[in-house]
C-alpha positions as CSV (number, residue, x, y, z in Angstrom):
1,X,0.1,0.0,-0.1
2,X,1.6,3.5,-1.1
3,X,2.1,6.1,1.7
4,X,-0.5,8.5,-0.3
5,X,-3.0,5.7,-0.5
6,X,-2.8,4.9,3.3
7,X,-2.9,8.6,4.0
8,X,-6.1,8.8,2.0
9,X,-7.7,6.0,3.8
10,X,-6.9,7.3,7.3
11,X,-8.0,11.1,6.6
12,X,-11.2,9.5,5.0
13,X,-11.8,7.6,8.4
14,X,-10.8,10.5,10.9
15,X,-12.7,13.1,8.9
16,X,-15.8,11.4,8.6
17,X,-15.9,10.3,12.2
18,X,-15.7,14.1,13.1
19,X,-18.1,15.0,10.3
20,X,-20.9,12.5,11.5
21,X,-20.2,13.2,15.2
22,X,-20.8,16.9,14.5
23,X,-23.6,16.6,12.1
24,X,-25.8,13.9,13.5
25,X,-27.2,16.6,15.9
26,X,-25.7,19.5,14.8
27,X,-29.3,21.0,13.6
28,X,-30.8,20.0,17.0
29,X,-27.8,21.8,18.7
30,X,-28.5,24.9,16.6
31,X,-32.3,24.7,17.1
32,X,-32.4,23.8,20.8
33,X,-28.9,25.4,22.1
34,X,-28.3,28.6,19.7
35,X,-32.0,29.0,19.4
36,X,-31.9,29.6,15.4
37,X,-35.1,29.5,13.1
38,X,-35.1,27.4,10.0
39,X,-34.6,30.7,7.8
40,X,-31.6,31.4,10.2
41,X,-30.1,27.9,9.4
42,X,-30.3,28.5,5.8
43,X,-29.0,31.9,6.0
44,X,-25.8,30.6,7.9
45,X,-25.5,28.4,5.1
46,X,-25.6,31.0,2.5
47,X,-23.0,32.8,4.1
48,X,-20.8,29.7,4.4
49,X,-21.6,29.5,0.3
50,X,-20.6,33.1,-0.4
51,X,-17.3,32.5,1.6
52,X,-16.7,29.5,-0.8
53,X,-17.6,31.5,-3.8
54,X,-15.0,34.4,-3.1
55,X,-12.3,31.7,-1.9
56,X,-12.6,28.7,-4.0
57,X,-10.9,29.7,-7.1
58,X,-8.0,31.8,-5.7
59,X,-7.3,28.7,-3.1
60,X,-7.6,26.4,-5.9
61,X,-4.7,28.2,-7.9
62,X,-2.6,29.0,-4.8
63,X,-3.0,24.7,-4.5
64,X,-1.6,24.4,-7.8
65,X,1.4,26.9,-7.4
66,X,2.5,26.5,-3.9
67,X,1.6,23.2,-2.5
68,X,-1.6,20.8,-2.2
69,X,-0.4,19.4,1.0
70,X,-0.1,22.8,2.5
71,X,-3.4,23.9,1.3
72,X,-4.9,20.5,2.9
73,X,-3.1,21.0,6.2
74,X,-4.8,24.7,6.5
75,X,-8.1,23.4,5.5
76,X,-8.5,20.6,8.3
77,X,-7.0,23.4,10.6
78,X,-9.8,25.7,9.7
79,X,-12.5,23.4,9.9
80,X,-11.7,22.1,13.4
81,X,-11.2,25.9,14.4
82,X,-14.7,26.6,12.8
83,X,-16.6,23.9,14.9
84,X,-14.7,24.1,18.2
85,X,-15.4,28.2,18.4
86,X,-19.2,27.1,17.6
87,X,-19.4,24.7,20.6
88,X,-17.5,26.6,23.0
89,X,-19.5,29.9,22.5
90,X,-23.3,29.0,21.4
91,X,-24.5,32.0,19.6
92,X,-25.9,33.0,16.4
93,X,-23.0,35.6,15.7
94,X,-20.4,32.6,16.5
95,X,-22.5,30.2,14.1
96,X,-22.0,32.9,11.3
97,X,-18.4,33.3,12.2
98,X,-17.7,29.9,11.9
99,X,-19.5,29.4,8.8
100,X,-16.9,31.9,7.6
101,X,-14.0,30.1,9.0
102,X,-15.4,26.7,7.7
103,X,-16.0,28.0,4.2
104,X,-12.5,29.1,3.8
105,X,-11.2,25.9,5.2
106,X,-13.5,23.7,2.7
107,X,-12.3,25.8,-0.2
108,X,-8.5,24.8,0.8
109,X,-9.6,21.4,0.9
110,X,-11.5,21.4,-2.4
111,X,-9.9,20.8,-5.3
112,X,-6.3,20.4,-3.5
113,X,-7.4,17.2,-1.8
114,X,-8.7,15.5,-5.1
115,X,-5.8,16.8,-7.0
116,X,-3.4,15.5,-4.8
117,X,-4.3,12.2,-4.8
118,X,-5.0,11.9,-8.7
119,X,-1.2,13.3,-8.9
120,X,0.2,10.7,-6.4
121,X,-2.1,7.5,-7.7
122,X,-2.3,8.1,-11.1
123,X,-6.0,8.4,-13.0
124,X,-6.5,4.7,-13.3
125,X,-6.3,4.1,-9.6
126,X,-8.0,7.2,-8.6
127,X,-12.0,5.8,-9.0
128,X,-10.9,2.4,-7.0
129,X,-9.5,4.9,-4.2
130,X,-12.2,7.2,-4.1
131,X,-14.7,4.3,-3.6
132,X,-12.8,2.6,-1.1
133,X,-12.4,5.6,0.8
134,X,-16.3,6.2,0.7
135,X,-16.5,2.5,2.2
136,X,-14.0,3.4,5.0
137,X,-15.7,6.9,5.9
138,X,-18.9,5.0,5.9
139,X,-17.5,2.5,8.5
140,X,-16.1,5.5,10.5
141,X,-19.4,7.4,10.4
142,X,-21.3,4.2,12.1
143,X,-18.6,4.7,15.0
144,X,-19.7,8.7,14.9
145,X,-22.8,7.9,15.0
146,X,-22.8,6.0,18.5
147,X,-20.3,8.6,19.8
148,X,-22.9,11.6,18.7
149,X,-25.9,9.8,20.4
150,X,-23.4,9.1,23.7
151,X,-21.8,12.6,23.8
152,X,-25.1,14.4,22.8
153,X,-26.7,12.7,25.6
154,X,-24.6,14.6,28.2
155,X,-24.5,17.9,26.3
156,X,-25.6,18.7,22.8
157,X,-22.6,20.7,22.2
158,X,-20.1,17.9,23.3
159,X,-19.9,16.0,19.8
160,X,-19.3,19.7,18.1
161,X,-16.4,19.9,20.3
162,X,-14.7,16.5,20.2
163,X,-15.4,16.6,16.1
164,X,-13.6,19.9,15.7
165,X,-10.6,18.5,17.7
166,X,-10.6,15.6,15.3
167,X,-10.5,17.8,12.4
168,X,-7.6,19.3,13.9
169,X,-6.0,16.3,14.6
170,X,-6.3,15.5,10.7
171,X,-4.1,18.4,10.1
172,X,-1.2,17.3,12.2
173,X,-1.7,13.9,11.0
174,X,-0.9,15.5,7.4
175,X,2.2,17.4,8.4
176,X,3.7,14.1,9.5
177,X,2.4,11.3,7.0
178,X,0.8,12.9,3.9
179,X,3.4,12.7,0.9
180,X,3.6,15.1,-2.1
181,X,5.9,13.5,-4.3
182,X,4.5,14.2,-7.9
183,X,3.4,17.5,-7.5
184,X,6.2,20.2,-9.1
185,X,6.1,23.6,-7.3
186,X,6.4,26.7,-9.2
187,X,9.6,28.6,-9.1
188,X,9.5,31.2,-6.2
189,X,9.6,34.2,-8.2
190,X,6.4,32.8,-10.1
191,X,4.7,31.9,-7.0
192,X,4.9,35.8,-5.5
193,X,3.5,37.5,-8.6
194,X,-0.3,37.8,-8.9
195,X,0.4,37.3,-12.8
196,X,1.3,33.8,-12.6
197,X,-1.9,33.4,-10.3
198,X,-3.9,34.9,-13.4
199,X,-2.0,32.6,-15.9
200,X,-2.8,29.6,-13.9
201,X,-6.6,30.5,-13.6
202,X,-6.7,31.5,-17.2
203,X,-5.6,28.2,-18.2
204,X,-7.8,26.6,-16.1
205,X,-10.7,28.3,-17.7
206,X,-9.6,27.5,-21.2
207,X,-9.4,23.4,-20.1
208,X,-13.0,24.2,-19.2
209,X,-13.9,26.0,-22.5
210,X,-12.3,23.5,-24.5
211,X,-14.1,20.8,-23.0
212,X,-17.7,20.6,-23.8
213,X,-18.6,17.8,-21.4
214,X,-16.8,19.5,-18.5
215,X,-18.9,22.6,-19.2
216,X,-22.0,20.5,-19.1
217,X,-20.6,18.9,-15.6
218,X,-20.3,22.7,-14.2
219,X,-23.8,23.3,-15.4
220,X,-24.9,19.8,-13.4
221,X,-23.0,21.0,-10.3
222,X,-24.6,24.1,-10.4
223,X,-28.2,22.5,-10.2
224,X,-26.6,19.9,-7.3
225,X,-25.9,23.5,-5.5
226,X,-29.2,25.0,-6.2
227,X,-31.3,22.3,-4.5
228,X,-29.2,21.2,-1.8
229,X,-29.6,24.1,1.0
230,X,-33.2,23.1,2.0
231,X,-31.9,19.1,2.3
232,X,-28.7,20.0,4.3
233,X,-30.1,22.6,6.7
234,X,-33.8,21.6,7.1
235,X,-34.0,17.7,6.9
236,X,-33.5,17.4,10.6
237,X,-35.8,20.3,11.5
238,X,-38.6,18.5,9.1
239,X,-38.1,15.4,11.7
240,X,-38.4,17.6,14.7
241,X,-40.9,20.0,13.8
242,X,-43.3,18.4,11.3
243,X,-43.2,14.9,12.9
244,X,-42.3,16.1,16.5
245,X,-39.5,13.6,16.8
246,X,-38.5,14.4,20.2
247,X,-42.1,13.2,21.5
248,X,-42.1,10.3,19.5
249,X,-38.8,9.3,20.9
250,X,-39.4,10.3,24.5
251,X,-36.9,13.2,24.7
252,X,-34.0,11.2,22.7
253,X,-34.2,12.3,19.0
254,X,-30.6,12.2,18.8
255,X,-30.8,8.2,19.2
256,X,-33.2,8.1,16.4
257,X,-31.3,10.3,14.1
258,X,-28.4,8.1,15.0
259,X,-30.3,5.0,14.2
260,X,-31.6,6.5,10.7
261,X,-28.4,7.6,9.8
262,X,-26.8,4.2,10.5
263,X,-29.2,2.4,8.4
264,X,-28.4,5.0,5.4
265,X,-24.4,4.4,6.0
266,X,-24.7,0.4,6.2
267,X,-26.5,0.7,2.5
268,X,-24.0,3.3,1.3
269,X,-21.1,0.9,2.2
270,X,-22.9,-2.0,0.5
271,X,-23.6,0.2,-2.7
272,X,-20.0,1.4,-2.8
273,X,-18.7,-2.1,-2.6
274,X,-21.0,-3.0,-5.5
275,X,-20.0,0.1,-7.6
276,X,-16.3,-0.6,-7.0
277,X,-16.7,-4.1,-8.4
278,X,-18.6,-3.3,-11.4
279,X,-17.0,0.0,-12.4
280,X,-15.0,-0.4,-15.5
281,X,-12.0,1.9,-15.6
282,X,-12.0,4.8,-18.1
283,X,-15.8,3.8,-18.8
284,X,-17.2,7.4,-19.2
285,X,-20.6,6.4,-20.5
286,X,-21.2,4.0,-17.5
287,X,-20.4,6.6,-15.1
288,X,-22.6,8.9,-16.5
289,X,-25.4,6.5,-16.8
290,X,-25.1,5.6,-12.8
291,X,-25.3,9.4,-12.2
292,X,-28.4,10.0,-14.1
293,X,-29.9,7.0,-12.0
294,X,-29.0,8.2,-8.8
295,X,-30.3,11.6,-9.7
296,X,-33.4,10.2,-10.6
297,X,-33.5,8.5,-7.4
298,X,-32.8,11.8,-5.3
299,X,-35.6,13.6,-7.1
300,X,-38.5,11.1,-6.3
301,X,-37.1,10.9,-3.0
302,X,-37.5,14.5,-2.5
303,X,-41.2,14.8,-3.6
304,X,-41.6,11.6,-1.6
305,X,-39.7,13.7,1.6
306,X,-41.9,16.6,1.4
307,X,-45.3,14.7,0.8
308,X,-44.8,11.9,3.4
309,X,-47.7,11.6,5.4
310,X,-46.4,9.7,8.4
311,X,-42.6,9.7,9.7
312,X,-42.1,6.1,8.8
313,X,-42.5,6.9,5.0
314,X,-40.1,10.2,5.5
315,X,-37.4,7.9,7.0
316,X,-37.9,5.5,4.1
317,X,-37.4,8.3,1.6
318,X,-34.8,9.8,3.5
319,X,-32.6,6.5,3.6
320,X,-33.2,6.3,-0.5
321,X,-32.1,9.7,-1.0
322,X,-29.1,9.6,1.2
323,X,-27.6,6.4,-0.3
324,X,-27.9,7.9,-3.8
325,X,-26.3,11.1,-3.3
326,X,-23.2,9.4,-1.2
327,X,-22.7,7.2,-4.0
328,X,-22.9,10.1,-6.7
329,X,-20.0,12.2,-5.0
330,X,-17.1,9.8,-6.1
331,X,-18.5,9.4,-9.6
332,X,-18.7,12.9,-10.0
333,X,-15.0,13.3,-9.2
334,X,-13.8,10.3,-11.3
335,X,-16.0,12.1,-14.2
336,X,-14.5,15.2,-13.8
337,X,-10.9,14.4,-13.1
338,X,-11.0,12.0,-16.2
339,X,-11.3,15.7,-18.4
340,X,-8.5,17.2,-17.0
341,X,-5.4,16.4,-19.0
342,X,-2.9,18.9,-17.9
343,X,-2.2,18.2,-14.1
344,X,-0.7,21.8,-13.5
345,X,-4.2,23.3,-13.5
346,X,-6.1,20.3,-12.1
347,X,-7.0,21.9,-8.4
348,X,-7.9,25.0,-10.2
349,X,-10.5,23.4,-12.7
350,X,-11.8,21.4,-9.7
351,X,-12.4,24.6,-7.6
352,X,-14.1,25.9,-10.4
353,X,-16.7,23.3,-10.2
354,X,-16.8,23.7,-6.4
355,X,-17.6,27.3,-7.4
356,X,-20.5,26.2,-9.3
357,X,-21.7,24.3,-6.5
358,X,-21.3,27.3,-4.5
359,X,-23.3,29.4,-6.7
360,X,-26.1,27.4,-7.2
361,X,-26.2,26.9,-3.4
362,X,-26.0,30.7,-2.7
363,X,-28.6,31.2,-5.4
364,X,-31.3,28.5,-3.9
365,X,-30.5,28.9,-0.1
366,X,-32.3,32.3,0.8
367,X,-35.5,31.7,-1.3
368,X,-35.7,28.2,0.0
369,X,-35.2,29.2,3.7
370,X,-37.9,31.8,3.1
371,X,-40.2,29.1,2.1
372,X,-39.0,26.6,5.0
373,X,-39.9,29.3,7.4
374,X,-43.7,29.1,5.9
375,X,-44.0,25.1,5.3
376,X,-41.0,22.8,5.7
377,X,-42.8,20.3,3.3
378,X,-43.2,23.2,0.6
379,X,-39.3,23.6,0.8
380,X,-38.8,20.1,-0.2
381,X,-41.0,20.0,-2.9
382,X,-39.2,23.3,-4.6
383,X,-36.1,21.6,-4.0
384,X,-37.1,18.4,-6.1
385,X,-38.4,20.8,-8.8
386,X,-34.9,22.7,-8.7
387,X,-32.8,19.3,-9.0
388,X,-35.0,18.2,-12.4
389,X,-33.0,19.7,-15.0
390,X,-30.0,17.6,-14.1
391,X,-32.0,14.7,-15.4
392,X,-32.2,16.7,-18.9
393,X,-28.9,17.5,-18.6
394,X,-27.2,14.1,-17.8
395,X,-29.3,12.6,-20.6
396,X,-27.8,14.5,-23.1
397,X,-24.4,14.4,-21.8
398,X,-24.4,10.9,-22.9
399,X,-23.5,12.2,-26.4
400,X,-21.0,14.7,-25.3
401,X,-19.0,11.8,-23.5
402,X,-17.8,10.7,-26.7
403,X,-16.8,14.3,-27.8
404,X,-13.1,15.2,-29.1
405,X,-11.7,18.0,-27.2
406,X,-12.2,21.1,-29.3
407,X,-8.8,22.7,-29.9
408,X,-8.4,26.5,-29.0
409,X,-9.1,28.4,-32.4
410,X,-5.9,30.0,-33.5
411,X,-5.3,30.9,-29.7
412,X,-1.5,31.7,-29.0
413,X,0.1,29.6,-26.6
414,X,1.2,31.4,-23.5
415,X,4.8,32.7,-23.6
416,X,7.0,31.0,-21.3
417,X,7.4,32.4,-17.7
C-alpha cells in the first residue's frame, strides 16, 4: 500500500468520523441550544456558500502553485477551529463566524485534496481509491453515530467540540504522514506574482472551455447546489418540527437520528462496494449512466420527503435519497478528473466546479429558507423541482462523453514564464 493511499484511507476515516459526530445532531444543537429559526439555519448556510464563492478559485490556484499538501493542512486546521468555536460559544453571531472560517477551510480542501490524490495515485487508480475511501468513511461514520448519540446525551455541544478536535488532528496527521512526491511547485519568483496566479486561472478556464462535456458538468454541479440547501439545513428540522420526533422518541431525538443515519450508512457501504467491483476504469458512459440513475432517485425521494404523510415514510425516502447522494459524489469526482489532461491546473479546474456548486447553493439557499419558514414540506417540493433539470443535462451528456476535445481556435500559446 502506497503512503498516499494509506494517508487517504486514514483521512477518510478520521474526517468522516468527525463530520458525523458533529452533523448527526448539529441542527438539533442549533435549534435547541443556539435558538436558530429555519430561516437562520439557511442564512448561515448561505454565508458559508458566499465564502466558498469568494475563496474557491483563489485557494485552488494557490494549491496549484505552492503546495496541495499545505492547502489540505490549512483546510483541516480551519475546519477544526470553526466547529470548536461554535461549541464553546453557542450564539448566532459565532455561528456566522464559524461558517466563514469553515468556508475558507473547505475551499482549501476542495480541489486540492482530489488533485493531490490524482497526482499521487494516477488516474487509473483514482476511481477505486475514492470508492474505497467512501467505504472506509462509512465505517467511520457508524462509530461517529454511536459517539454522537452518547456524547449528545451528556451535552448537545459535546459532539461538536470533539469533532472539531478530530479535524484539527487531521491537520497534524497531514504534517507527519501526507506525501507530496508528484507535485512540481512553481519557481519562487512565479509563486509571488499575481500575474502567475492569473495565468494559472486563465489556463484552468481554457481547459473548461475546450471540454464541452466539462462545461455541461459545471451546469450539473450548479443544479446540485441549487437544490441542496433546503435538504442540508432543514431535513432534521422537518423530522423534529413536522413529525415531532422528540415526543415520539421520549426526548431522545439524537438516538433516533443516529439509528436512521446508521441504516443509510450501512446501505451506502454496500452500494459503494458493488460500484467498486462493477466500475470499468475509463468507461465514462457507464459513469454518466449511474449518475443519471442516482439523480432520478434523489428527485423522487425529495418529492416523497416533502409529501410523506407519516414519519415512517419520511424515514424510508430519507434513506433512499441519502444512499443515492453518497454514491454520486465519487462518480462526479472520477468523471471530472478524467476531463482534465493538464495536472498543473487540476486543482484550479476542480475549484471551478466547487464554485459552480456554491453559486447554486447561494442562489437557492435564501429563497428555500424563506419557503421553509412558512412550510418545511414546501421547501422540499421546491428543492425536488430545482434538481429536475439535471435529468435533462445528464441524459444529453451521453453524447458529450464521446466528444473530442475542441482545440483552441487560433489561440496563441502562453509565452514561457
